Each structure stands twice: as structure tokens, then as C-alpha cells.
N, C-alpha and C positions, 0 to 999 in steps of 0.2 A: 413666459411664466415667470412672475418675480420670486427672486429667491427670499425665503423668510428667514427671520431668525426668532427666539423666543421673546425678544424685547418687543417684538410686533404684536398687535393686538390680535388674540387667537382667533375670534370670530371672524375679523375681517381677513386674518391670514388663511384660515379655511376657506373663505368663499372664494379669495383669488386662486387658491392651491384647486379647488374644484371646478372653476370656471375658467376654461381655457379655450376660448373662441368657440364657446359653446358645447365643446368636448371636453370630457373629464379627464384630466392627466393621472388620476389616482385608478391604477386597474386593479380591481379587487381580486382577483384571481391571480395575478402577478404579485402582487403583495403578499398574499396569501401562502404563495408557495416558497418564499424566502423565510417561512417562520413564523408569521404572525398568527396568534392566538386570539379569539373573540374575546373582546373586554370593553377597553374605551374604542372609539370609532377609528378606523383606519386612518383616517386624516391627522386625528388627533395624536394619535400613536405615532405617525410619522413624524410631526412637527415636535414632538416632546423627546422622543426616543430615537425612532428609524433614522432619521437622517443623521443624526450624530454617529451611528451604528455603521453608517454607510449603505442603508438600504435604498433601493429604487424605487419611486412609486410608479412608473411606468417602462415597460420593456423598451421605449425610444429613448428613456433618460437616465443616462448612466452618470452617477454622481462623481465617479472616480475620475472620469475623465475632464472633469471641469476643476480648475484651481479654486482651492478653499476660498479665495477673497471673491469669487465671483458669486457666492450667497450673499453678499452685502450689497450687490447692484445689480441691475436689469442686464439680462443677457442681449447682447447685440445680433439678435438674430430674428428675423420677421416671422420664424415659424412658432417662435416660443414668446415673444413679446413685441406687440406691435409699437413701435418707437421712432421717432425721426432719426437718433443715431442708426437705423438698422436700414436706411433707404439705400444705402449703396452696397449692401451685402451680395455677394457673388451669386447667392441662391435665386436672386429675384432677376436675374439676366436669364433670357430665353436660353433654352438648350441645356447645356451640359454642367455637371458639378466640378470644380475645379478639385482635383485631387494632388495632395502635397506629398503626402508619406507613403504613396503606394509603389515605389519601387519601379517596375518594369510596367506598371499601368500606363496607358497613354495619359497624357494632361489633361484631357477632358475625357471623361467616363461618364456614359450614360448606363440606364438600367439595361438597356438592351446589348450594349458593347461588353459590359461587366456579366451580365447573369442571363443574358440568352433571351429576355424578355420581362413582361410584367410580373410582378410577384404579390400576390394577394397577401393583405396585411394580416387575416384572420388565420391563414396557414401558417405564415411566419410567427405571429404571437404562440399558437399552440406549441410550436418546436421551442421557443424561448422558454416558454412557462414549464415546460416538462425538462427541459434542461436544469432550470432553477430548482423544481421539485428533487430531482436525480441529487443535483449538488448538497441539497439539504439533508437527505437521508443518508448520503456520504458521509457528509461531515458528522452527523449525529453519531455514526459508527466509529469515526476517527478519535472524537473526543469525547467519548464514554470514559469515566473516572476509574482508569485502572490502578491508580494508587490513591490512597487515603489518609488523612492525617490521623484518623481514630478509627476505631472498630469494635463494636460491641456485639459479642458471641451472642446469637439468639438462644431461647430455652430448648434444650434437647427435645426432640421428637420422635426420633427412631425407634427408641425402646432398646431392649436387650437382645441380640441374638445369640443363642448357643450354636456351639462348636463351630464358631470362626475358623477359616482355614489357616493354614500355614503361610506366610508370607515371606518371600526370599526378598532381601535387601541387598542392593549392589552398591558399594562402595569404592570408588576408585581414589587413589592418592598416590602423592609424588612429592617427597622431600617435605613432608609436613607430620612430623613425629607428634609435636605439641596438639595441633587442632586434630589430629586423627583419634586421638586419645578422647577429647569431648565429645565428638560424634559418635565414636562406639558407646561412650557412656550413655548418651542419650537414647541410643537404641536399647541397651541392656535395662534402662529404665521405664519401657513401655510396659503400659497394664496388660496389652496383650502379650502373652508369653510365648506363642508359638510362630517363631521365626526362626529366619537363617540368614545370618549375615555374612555376605562375601565381600571382604576387602581386596580388592585387586591392587598389588603394588604395581606401578607403571614406570619400573627402572629407577627407582629412586639411588640416589647416590650417599644417603645418609643414613642415620639409623631407624627410619621409619617402618622397615619391614620387620626388624627384631622386635620395635615395640611393639608392633600387632602382633606378632608371633608370641609374644610374652602373655598377651591377653588371650590369643588363641587357646593357649596351654590352659588357662584356667577357666574357659569357658566354651565347650564342644560346640555350641552354637555359632561360634564366630571361627570363618574359614579364611587363611591367607593363601591368595595365589598369586606367585610372583610371575611378571612378565617382563620382557625387554619394552624400552619406552616405544609406544606406538600411537600414544594420544588417546583423550578422555573416551572418544567415541569406540575405539578398538578395546580399550579397557573395560567399558560399560557391556559390550558384547560377549567378551570374555567372562566376566562374571555371571552374565545370563544364562550361559553354556552351563556352568554349574549348578543352577537354581533347579531346586526339587518342589519349590511352593507353586501353589495354582495362582497366585497374586504376585506381581513383580512391584517393587518400589525403589525408588533411587535415593541416595544421600550424598552430598559432597561432603569433603572434610572441613568445610569452612562453615557447614551449618550445623545445627543441632534440631532435634525434634521436639516437641511438647510432650511429656507422657502419655497421652492419652490418643495420640496421633493415628498408630495403628488400629487400634480397636474403633476408633470412630469411623474410619475410612473403610475399613471392612464390613461393617455395619451398614454403611450408605449402601457398598456394592450389593451386601445379601439382601437387602429391602427392596432396593430399584431393580435390580438386575443389570446395573449399566456394566459396560465394558471397562470405562475408567472414571475417574474422579479425581478431584482437586480441591485443595483445601487454601486458606489464606497464609501468605507470607508475610511474617513480620521483619522488616527490614531496619537495620539500625545504621545510621550515617552520622557524620559530624555534624548536622543540621537537626538530628532528631530522630524520630522513630515513625516510618510509614508503613502502611499496609497494602501489600499487593493483593487485591481481591476485585474480580469482575464475574459475575455470571453471565456469560454470553458465547455464542457458538463459533460455526466458521467463518460467516461473513466478518465479525470483528477481528477474530484471528488471523484472517487474510491482510489485514491493515497492521495489525501489531500484536506480538504475543503478550499474553496476560497471564499465562499458565507457568508457574516455577516447575521445573523438575522434581525439586526437593520436597513439594507437597502433592505430587503425583503418584496416584498408585493406578494400575492396569492389569487386567487379567493376562497370564502369560502367554496365552494361545493368541490373544489379540496382537502382543508386540511380537510374537513368532511370525504371524501372518503378514505384517508389514515389513519385515525383515530387520528388524532392530534399529541401530543406530548407523547414520551415514558417516563410514571413515573418511570418506573424502573433503567432508566438510571441516574446517578449522574454527569455525565458530557457529552460534545458532543451531547447534545439534539438538539442543532441546526443543527449538522451535519447530524444527523439521520432523521430530517425532510427534510432536504435539498435532502437527496438520495432517499427518498421516494418519492418527488414532482418530481425529476429528472427522475425517473422510469417511472413516466406517461408522461411528455414532458419535453424538455430541456428548463430550466429556460432563460429568455431573459435577456440579458446584456444591462443596459441603461448606458452609459458610462459620469455620471454626479456625482459629490459628493453629497450622500444622507445623509450622519450623520457623527458625529464627536464623537470620542471617546478619552478620557483623561487617559491612563493607568497608570497616576502617582498618581491618587488618590485612596486610600484605596484599596492599590493592595492585602493587606493579607486576605481580606475579600471577594475576587474573587473565584468562583469554579474552574476558571483555576489554580489559587494557589493552593487551598485548595486539590484537587481529582487528581489522577493520570492521565496522559498523554494516558495511554494504553485503556482509554475508547474508543478511535478511532477504536481500533482493535475488540473490543466487537461490535461496532456499523457495523464494515465490516463483522464480522462473522454471524451476523442477517441478514443483508441486502444484501449482495452480495454471498450468499450462497443460493440456492433453496431448503430449508429444506423439503418442500411438496413434490418436485418431489424425494428428497432422500428417503423421507418415503414410497410415493409410488413404487417406485422402489425396494423395498427391496426383494421381491418374486424373482425378476428376478438376483438376486445376484449368483454367482457361489457358491454352498454349501461347495466343497472342495479346493477352491482357498484362499491363505492367501495374502492378500494386504499388501505390507511392506512398510510403509512412513517414509521418511528420510529427516530431516529438514537439510538443510545446513545453517548455520548461516554465517554471513558477514565476519567472522573473519577467518573461518574454513579452513585450508590449504588442497590442494588435497591430499596429503599424508595420511590426517587423514579419510577422507569419501571414497576414492576409495576402500580400503578393505572390508568396511561396504558392500557398494553397490554389489560388487562381490561375497561376502560371501553370502549375501542374496540369491544369486540364486545358487552358487555352490555348498550350504551345504543343500539345503531344499531337502527334500523326495517327497514331492507333488507339486502340483500347487502353484507356486509364481508369483507375479506381483511386481514390485518395482516402486513407486512414490516419486520422488525426489521434495522437494520445496526448491527452490534456492532462498533465502530470502536475497538479495540484495547483491548478490554475485559480484565479480569482473569479467572482461570480461576473466580472466585466468580461473576462476570456471567455467564459462558457457561453454567455449571452453572445459573442461575437461568431464563434465559433457553432452555434447551434442555428444562427441565422443564416450562416453560410449554408451550411447542410441541406437547410430546409429549400434552399434555392438550388442546390446541385444533387441530381438523383446519384450521381458516383462518389458522394463524400458520406463517410462516416466518422463519427466523433465517440471515444471512448475516455472516459474520465477517470481518474486515478487520484484519489483525494490525497496525495502525497507525493513528494519528489521521488523521481525514479532513477536509477543509472540506465544508460542507453540499452544495455544488454536486456533488462528487466522489460523495461518499455518497448522494445522491438518484440520480444518474446509474447508481450500482452496483446500486441498488435497483429502478431501473425495470424492467429485464429480467426479473424475477421477479413483477411484477404482472401482473393479468390485466383489471383494470376499466377502464371508459373514464373515470372521474373519479378524482383522487387526493387525498388528504390528508396534509397533513405538520405535524402538531403538535409542539410540543417535548416534550422527554422527561417533564416533569413537569405537562404540561398537564391539568387535570381537564375530560373531555368530558361534556357534559350529554345527557340523553335527547333524541331526534331531532336531534342535530348532523349525522348524514349526510343527511337530508332538507334540512335548512337549505342545506347546501353545493350540493346537487343542484339545488336552484329556483335557486339564485345563480351556478351556474357558467355559464348563458347569456351573462353578460357576461364570461368570461375567468376571470382570476386573482380569487380573492375572498379575504379575510380575515374570518374571525368572532374578533374579539378579536386580540391581539397575538401569540399565540402558536400559531394555527392558520391554515396558509394551504391552500386549495382550488385545483386548477388541472385542466384536461382533459389527459387524456394525450395528445390530438392536439396541443396548443398547446404543451405540454413537449417532444414530439418534434420539432417544427416549428423550435424555437428551440434545438434540442439541450441543453436543460436548462439549469438555472441555472449562474451564474457560478461554475466551480469555483476561480476566484482568490480569491474573497472569502471570510475565514474568520468574519466578523463577522456579526451579526445583520441588518444591512442587506441581505443576499442576496435576501431574500423582497420587498423594496421594487424590487431589481434585476429580479428576475424578474417582477413584475408590469409593471413598465415595458417591460420587452421584449416580453413576449407581446402587451400591448395596443396595443403600436408595430408589431408585426410585425418586429422587428429581428433579425438575424443572431445566434445564440447566440454565447457568449464560447469554447463548447466544440466550435463548428462548424469542421470543417478547411476552409482554403480549396479 
């Protein structure tokens, strides 16, 4: 196929594109799976827009594997462009295809030697197109606009509800005497008068508790609870234990509410019967004002939190049913609570600004600055994996089956992971299954993985549309395994014949290492400690898992 540019004559270019030795290289179903919407014809769209966006016209043509300069010359490939330059191409030689980057594969690999037999294109195409469709759906969720530059509040439609309930507001604070006054004043300014404000002082070393005590002396609706420093989650749980209202709301000391926030949210709960609801957060930063607002449910939440705790309200019985805040988390505690509430029922989105947050003040003192962002993966490993089901299903696992889990990072090229996956099956002596986690890989990676899985009945591909820590990826894959023993090699590890037998024989001692890049562990041991530490993004996670399994310690992903 001739690589085309916009400088070429469009009719002639289109003719060249759709005329490839009598077979059309523009696969319409494949192109549509990448997100094409009917409008201009697919060929015209590809030439004018799709090519620049990196789209592929056909499952067997992957632009990212071709140098950009190749678009300006004919390909030296007899399958794509009959040309005298292609006369000496190795693919014309009888027999095998020369494989350069396949690691442990033989120098000459045939379809039969690698895949075990002929592969029908229709079956392969269906698998690749399905993978492209899944990627498009996941990317649509991942890229939903969670923060906007502008926000216009729609006209009110809920009406007025009489006899709204009392709401208990929990406000934790530590060493912020000035900010806490502003936060309390925003509660006192609420148009809904029936509220109880519980300010929990989390071990302040300055005048903060005295300032709050002075306000409480003048307003009986404000209550001060003093506590030793135990963290924001413990403070919020302590505050909730003093609550008398049917609804709970939360406010941080560096946030303020808009005057009608409580009335609006309570009205929304009353009209819809929802268990929880959230509004829009107005965020002030050095580069301007942004609005955190997205009407989406748990599938979008699983990828990224879009609900701020300061604009969330929930019925008290729902919060008590899920156990309140997880005190073992040092960050992402609001994300954890929201995920558990969303598991019960979808939080209702109320499209009005409920709170204002100034990110310019005291930035160094915030948890989001002090703690690692990988705490979100800890939350996912705890809440998106059914550990109870895994534990109850241990007896049903196949005793003599080894489950090989391979995590493909976002930047790992196909030439690195393909040999690993093929070796996992080809060099095994016993029953082996391969579960691949594609952690935010490109379409090219997904295409290669889907094609391999379509030719290997013992291979499963799980795609997650973002980078993952090893512990979260391992937990995500665990539910798709069926073997009593697990092996976790690096993506580029060369597996030698009999590796599975060596792992099985050594697993009686717990976690084992065969070299620095291959780890083995019994499924029962991994489930018992709730997986590897999802907080650790470094290669040291293996040593941490080995230590935890051998010591029988509680895993980092285990909820209290």
C-alpha cells in the first residue's frame, strides 16, 4: 500500500487505499471500533484526520510500528506494495519468517511452531475488533471531563420541601485557627437552619480548640470534641459517633459552603429518595478557577474519583452500614468512602456549586502533598476485588495448574512481552494458564495481545485504562486465575523449560524467587494477606510480599 499524504490527489489516494491487490485494506468494522462516527466516508476521514490521530485502517496495519518517514515512500513489503525493491524480501523465501526481536523464540518461526497450527483470519479479526471496542469504551470513561473551566447552574426544578431533617456536619481540624473560623461561619450562614456542627480537634498544638470553644459558647448548634492526634479518618468517625441528625455532611477546615448548600442537598435527597448526593466543587488555584463536576456512576469512579467529600451528603444509616472511614488509609479516604457508598447505590449528582476550595493556602500541609498518590491503587485493590469470594473459592482451584500473571506496563513494546507470553505456555511441563494485565497500553499493544489470546485457549487479557502499581495489577488479575499456584514474571523475562515444575516443587516453603524477575506464590497465601502492597510502585514489592507471606502479616490491601 502506498503511504499517502494530503498533498496527494484525494481521489487517486482514495483509490490506492481501497485497492490493495483486489482486497480492501480499509476494514470498516475495525475502523468504527476505534471511534469513527458516520459522516464523511471512512477513507476520506482516515486520509484527512484518522491517519494523523494514529488510527489504523485495518487490523493488520499498525501505524505506530512504522517510522513516520515511511508515510512518504512505498513500503518494501511485497504483501503491501508490489515493487522491484521488494524482490529480496525474506517473506518471499519458502518456509519460515525470520524473527529478530522474539527473544527465546527460534530464529525461524512458523505458524505451527509458535501457535500450534493455522489461525483463521475471521476469528483473529473478531477478537481484535472486540478489544478495540473495549479500549474505546474504557478510554471514554477515563477521559470524561471531571473538571471544567466554567459552570452554569441550571434553573431550580426540585421545588420546596417542608420539614427537611436535621443534618449533622462533621468538621475535623488541626492547627488551623483562622481557616476553621471561615469554615464554621459558612455553616452558620446556611439557609437551612436545622443543623448540628461537630468540630473534632485532632490534637492541635495551637489556639485552634480555644477558638472553636469560643464559637460553641455563643452558638449551641456548634459542638467541640477534643481528641488526641489520630488522623482525619479517626476524627471523622469520632464526630459521626456524636451525630444526631438523619443525614451526615462533611466539611474540611480549608473549605467553605455556599449559603444554600444544605437546603439544596437535603431537598434532592427528599425528592429522589437517594441515599447519597453530591454537588459541584469550585476550586481556586493560582492559574484560575475550575469546577469539579461529573454526573457518572461507579464504573467512572473505579477509574478516578470525581466526588469531593465537601459537597457530599449521605443518610446516616448508609454511612454506618459501610463502617464509616477506613482509619488505615493515609490518603484517598474520601475516595474509599465514596466507592463503598456507590456500591450500595449510585450517588445523585446535584448540578449546583456547593462548596469553594482555595488550593493556594497552606498547600504544604495538605495530605495530598504529603502522601503518595498511589494510595488510590490501595483503595482499588481493597474495594474493586472481591476478596471474600476469592477466599471461599480457594478449594475449587485446580491443584496442578500454574497461573502465570504478566503485567504489561504502558511503555513496554510488543517485542518485549510477546516472548514471555509464548514461553509461559511453550516451556511448561504441566497445566499452565496465562493472565495478562494490560495497564494502560496503546491500541497497538491491545491488538497484539488480543491476537495472541485468540490463538491460545489458555490466555486471558484484562485491560485497565491507566498505569497500575504491581500490587493493584496482581489483585486485579487474581480473580481471573484458577490455579492453586501463581507465577509473576517481569514482562521481558525469558522462561526456561521446566520453570513451572521448579516453582511447584519450591512453593511448599511459601513465596519463592527463581532469579530476580520471577516470583512464585500459592494462591491461598496471596489471598490470606490480601495481595501485594498496592502502595509500592517499585521492584521492591516482591520482597515485601515475600516477607508478609512468610510472617503471616496482614496485607496492605486488607480492610480493617
